N, C-alpha and C positions, 0 to 999 in steps of 0.2 A: 273497717273490715274489708278486705279486698285481696286479690292475688297479684303477682308482681305488676301486671299491666292492667289498665282499665278494661274491665270486662265488657264485651259487647252485650247489648240487651237481648234477652231471649225473645223470640217471636211471641206475641200474646197468646197465640193458640197453644204453643208448647207449654208456656207458663201456666195457662189456664188448665191444661190437661193434668199438669203435675200438682197444682196447688188449689184447684177449684174447691171452694167451700162456700156454700150459700146459706145465708142466715136471713130468713124472712121475718120481718117485724110484724107484730100485731097491728092490723090496720094499715100496713105499709104498702109496698108495691109501686115504686115510682115509675114514671115514664122515662124513656130514653135509656141509653147505656153509657157507661163511662168511656167507651171508645170515642164518644163525641156525639152531641145532639144535633150537630149541624148548624147550631145557632138559630136565632130568629124565633124560637118557641118559648122564650122566657126562662129557659133553664141555663144555669151557669155550667161551664166546663172548667174543671180545675185539675191540673197536673201536680201531684205531690211527689216529693222525693223519697219518702220512706213508706214502704208497704207495712201493713200491720205485722207486728212481731208476735202478738199473742191473741190473734183473732178479735182485736178491739177490746181486750180486757182493760178496765180502767186502772189497773194496778201497776202498769208499766208505762213505757213511753207511748203506747197507743193512746193513753189518756190525753196527751197533748194534741194528737191528731184529732180526736173527738172534739176537743176544745177549739182547735183552729177551724173546724168545720161547723161550729155553732150547734153541736148536738147535745152536749152535756153542760150542766151548771151546778155550782155548789151553793152553799149558804151565802157566800160573799163573792165578790169579784175584786180585781185589783185595778186601781186607778193608775194614771200615767206616772205618778211618783211613788208607786208601790203601796199606796194607802188602801185600806179595806173599804169597799163600797157595797151597798145592798145588792143582793141577787135574790135567792129564794128566801133569805131572811131580810126583813125590812129594818130591823134594829137589833142591837145587842148591848149588853152591859156586863161588866165584871160582877161576880158574885163571890166575894172573898178573894183570897190570893190565887186559888187554883181552879176556879170555876167561872163559867160565863153562861148567861141565859140569852137565847135567841128567839125572837118573835118571827114566826113564819108568815109569808104573804099567802093570800088565797090564790092557789094555782093548781093545775092538774098535770099529771104525767101524760105522755104521748099516747098511752093506752087508756086514758080516761080516768084512771084512779086518782084520788086526791093527794096532793102533797100535804102530809100532816106529820105530826111529831113522831108517830110510829114509823113512818117511812124513813125519816131522817135518822132515827136511832138504828134502824135496820142497816142502812147504808154505811153509816160511820162505824158501827160494830163490825160489819163484814170487812171493811178496810183495815180496821185494827187487828183483826184475826187473820188477815191474808198472809200467805207465806210464799215468797218473801213479802215483807211489809212494803207498802209504797214508800219511796224515798222520803217523802215529806213527813212521815211518821218515824223515821229512823232515829230521831233524837227526842222522841216524846211518846206518850201513849195517851189514850183518851177513854172516857167512860161516859156515854150519852144516856140520858134518862128523859122520858116524856113527862113534863109537868102538867100539860093539858094538851088539847088537840093541836094547838098552834104555838106551844111554848116548849122549848127544849133546853135542858140544863146539861152542860158538858163540863166534865171535870178532867183535868190533866194531872199527871203524876207530880210535876213540879210547876211552879209559876211560869207562865208562858206569855209574855207581853205581846208576842207576834201571833197569838192564836187566831184572831179574826183573819189575818192575812193568810195563815196556814190553810184555813178552810176554803180559800179561793183556789187551792190547787186542784187541777182536773182529776187527780186520783181520788179525791174526796167528793166526787160528784154524787148527787142524790138521785137514786133510781127507785123505781117501783118494785113491788114484791116479785113481779114476773121476771125480773132480771136475774134472780138468784135461783138457779135450778141445776141439779146434778153436780154440785160442787164447782160450777163455773159461773161467771158473771157475764151476761149478755145485755149490753145497753140498747140493742136494736129495738126501737119502739117503746122503751121503758125509761127514757130520759125526759128532760123538760125544755130543751133548747128550741130555738126557732126552726131548726131542721131535725127531721127524724131519719135515723139510719134505717132504711127500709130493706136494703140488700147489700150483702158483702160477698164479693166473689174472690175469696181467698186473698192472695197478695197482688191481685190484678186490678180490681176496680171496686167501686162502691156506688150506690145510688141513694141519694137523700131526697126526701120529699118535704114540702113546707108543712110545718106544724100549725094547723089553723086554730088550735086551741091554746096557742102560746099566750102566756099572761102579759107579755110586753108587746112592743111593736111587731106586727106580723112581718115575716120576711118578704122582701120585694120581689124576689125570684121564686118561681113555683117549685124549683128543685135544683139540685146540684148533681152533676155527673162527675165522679172522681176517677181519675186514672192514676195508679201508682206506677211511676216511671223513674226507676233508679238512675237511668242515664241522663245526666244533666244536659248534654247536647241535644238529646231527643226532646226534652222539655222545651228548650229554647227554640228548636226547629218547629215544634208544634205551635208555639206562639207566633212565630214568623209566618207560618202557613195559614194562620187563622183557624187552627184546629183545636185550640184551647183558649180560654179567656184569661186564666191566671196560671202562670208557671212559677211554681215555688222554687226558690233557691237557684236562680240562673247562674251558671258558672261564670266567673269573671272573664274567662276567655271568650265567652259568647256575648257578654254584655255590649261590647262595642259593635256587634253585628246587628243588634236590635235598633229600632228607631228610638230616638231619644225619649219620645213620649211614652214608650213602653217600659222604660227602666225606672225602677224605684229603689234607690240605694238607701239602706237603713243602718244606722249605727246600732250595735248590739252590746249586750253584756256578755257576749260569748267569747271565751278564750280557748284557743286551740293549743293543747298541751301534749307533751310527751310524758306518759305515765310509765314509771319504771317499777318493775316487780321487786319489792323489797323483801319478799318472803323466801324466794327460792331463785336459783339461777345466778348468773354473774352479778346482777344488780342487787343481790342481797348484801353485797359489799358496798359500803357507803363511799369508799374511795373511787370505785368504778362508776357509781352514779355521779359523783362530782366530775369525773372525767367526761362523762356524757354531757353534762350541763355545759362545761366549758367548750365543748365541741360545737355547740349549736350557735348559728349565726342568724338571729331573728331578722335583721335588716335584709339579708339575702333572700329569705323566704318571702318577705313582703314585696320586694321588687321583682324577684324571679318567678314566683308562683302566683301571687295575688295581684300582680300588675298595679301595685300601689293602692289597691282597694282593701287595705287592712292597716293596722297600726303595729309598730314594733312592741314586743312584749316588755311590759313594765313590772309585772307581777301576776298574781292570779286574777286581779281585777284591773280592767282597762278603762278606756274612756267611757264605756257604757255605764260604769259605776262612777258617777260624776264626782262624788266626794272622796274617792279613794286616794287620788294622787296627792292631795294636800295633807293626808293623814298617814301616809306610808311610813313605816318604821324600818330601820336597818335590819338586814338578815344576819344573824350570828350563829356560830356553832357548826358551820358547814365543814365537812371532811376535806382534807387536802386531796386534790385530784391524783389518781393513780398515775404513775409514770407510764410511758408508752409501751415499755416491754411487758409490764403487768397487764396493760390493756390488750396487747396482742396475744397474751397467753390465756385470756379469759374464755376463749372458745366462741362458738357461734352465738350471735344475738338474734333472736326471732323478733322482728319488728312488724307489728300488725296495724292495719287500719282498714277502712271500708270504702266502698264505691259510691254510696248514696250521695255523699257530698263530693262533687267531681274534683275539687282541688286536692282532696286528701291523698289519692294515689300519687299525685305530683309532689305533695309535701313529703310523703314517705320516701320517694326517690331522692329528693333533695336532702332530707335528714339522713338517709342511708349514706349518701356521699360525704356528708359532714362527719358522720361517725367513723366511716372508713378512713377518712383523712386523719382522724385521731388515733387510728390503729385498731378499731373494732372490726370484727368479721360479722357481717350482717346478712340475714336472709329475710325477705319480705313475705308476709302472708296478707293478701288483700281479697276480701270477699264482700258480699252483701251484708249489711248490718244485722239483719235478722238471723243470719247463720253464724254470727260471731259473738253476740252479746253474752251468751251463757259461758263460752270459753273465756272471754275477757274477764268476767266477774269471778271465774274460778281460778284465775291466775295462770292460765295456760301459756300466755305469751310473756316474753322478757320485757318488751316495751310496746306500748300501745298509743297510737296517735288519736286523740279524741277531742273535738270541740265541745265545751260545756257552757251552757248559759248559767252564769253564776247567780242569777236572780230568779231562776225558773221556779223553784219550789215554793217560796214564800214571798218573793219580791224583795228579799233581803238575803245576803250571802251566808247567814248562819246555817241554814239548812244544807246548802251546798257543802260547806266545810264539814258538817257533821256526817253527811252521807258518803262523801268521797274520801275522807282522810282520818276518820276515827276507827278505833278497834271494832266498834259495833256498827260501823257504817254499812249501809245496804248497797252502796255503789262504789265500793272501795277497790277499784281496779289495780291500784298500786299495792294492795294487800298491806297497807301501812298500819302498824299498831305501835304507837309511841306515846308514852305517858305524858310527856310535856305537851304534845299536840292535843291529846284528849283534854288535858286541863285547860289549855288555852281556848279550845272550841267550847268547852262547857261554860266559860265565862261569857261568851257571845250569846249563848242561849238564855242565860239567867239575867243578863243586863235589862234593867227596867226601862230606861229612857234611851232615846235614839242616839244622842252623842256618846253615851257610855258604851252602847252596843257597837257603834261604828269603831270606836277606839279599840275595843276588844277584838273586833274582826280584823283590824290591821295587825294587831299583835299575833293573832292566830295565823294570818297569812305568812308572817315572818317565821313562825314556828314550823309551818308546813314546808316552806321553801328551804328552811335550814336542814331538813332531812334529805333534800334532793330526790324525794319520791316522785316529784313532778317537775317538769321543766317547761314553763310557759314558752310557746313558740311565737304566736301572734295573737293580737286581739282582732277578731273578725268584724267586718261589716258584711251585710248580705244584700243581694240584689233580688228583688221580686219582679217578675215579668207580668205586666198588666196589658191586656189587649185594648185596642181602640174602642172607645165608647163604654168601657167598663168603669163603674164608679163604686165608691164605698168600700174599697178593699182596705182592710186594717193593716197598717204598717207598724207593727208592735215590736219595740225593742226587746220585750220579754218573750216574744214568740208564742204567746198563748192564743192570739187571735189572728185570723186571716180573712175568712169569710164571716160576715155578720149579717144580721137581718137587713142591713142597709145596702149590702153588696148587690149590684144589679148591672144589667146592660142598659145604658141610658138611651 
């Protein structure tokens, strides 16, 4: 989401005046401000790329921010290989084909209320009834019942072998009763993580305080001061100047300007793709979508925009999904690309992306040039992500450049395939509704064992690519900036964690 050029960051005072929204948690009130604690007081300073889009509601992308800041937890967590690990549940077991029982650990919420089966049922039911549903529930539904104070039974509509992994999604975080009021969900002071969200200053900053009643290892830092800084250069400059301890998503153009010890390059499961609107506009024509696909030069993007810090596109799943390359199947059924005269007659293409990831405006410019070389007429729209998500999901744009972590929702690609490419998908920016794709994705969800599921996922990848609804551009790596003496930063390929209880200034 962005306007043709990379937008200069608004001064904090102006942004605050426009967007100030303060949410004070029960028992919250951290010390310091997100503008910087000055260091030396035991507080961490973190610069994040994405401001809250929905006032930290757990039902959208803000849930990932809450997870990366160690504020929220679910019944389970994901291990390095995508396996389900204990979190608020200590153990679980299947109960028939469509149900699971979860045993809860003894824990309390940040407001002192107990974590019990009633709280779990309340949180999961609220997520199930949310509109729109969290992406992780786009291909399933659930019904939670309290069996006893510490035992919950959860039933799904269909058999779901990935259900324990699904419950690790940040959108299914367990919150206390105080979080649910007035039709909104406010996690501030009502979650269970090692840090409490004690203050949210709109899209400008947030203050976290250590949760001293945390059930696990207590946080080593007394708090975290968070600044939301959409300008990637500004985040890198803050790290160089010693004004922040962690700079999220340092632009590749800035990485070489940092000291080597400050750069942490992480391979990811994130693929940056060009999503084409299949429902209306020029790209409702499959031949024009095919022409757009053949116009894209992935290698030029890797070398020209990413300075070699990315991998050329191989499909929806890149090196971050280690098993995909060996199981990839041929793509069949693609339309013949439209000839150049038909492309030229297609009219103006509105190509959109956003500023929060600094490479994206540059990618948009390069993609525009490649499309124009093929005969398309292209106009860019580039803004902050929070200003664009609703329009993107509504199909306002003809083409949208968006990096997606293909393992984000469940640690397995099936949820990504369901949310992004099926008729009922809740994050279907391409507006794709194709019977063959839906059938292929359904087989990934129903597969019981891992080999069968992976085989089905590669067939689903081929089915999606066969529609040309999405054109993979590059497989991203990302750079996290870490200040001198900062230890315990989580470098997570699935991007769910960043600050943890162990993160500290050594």
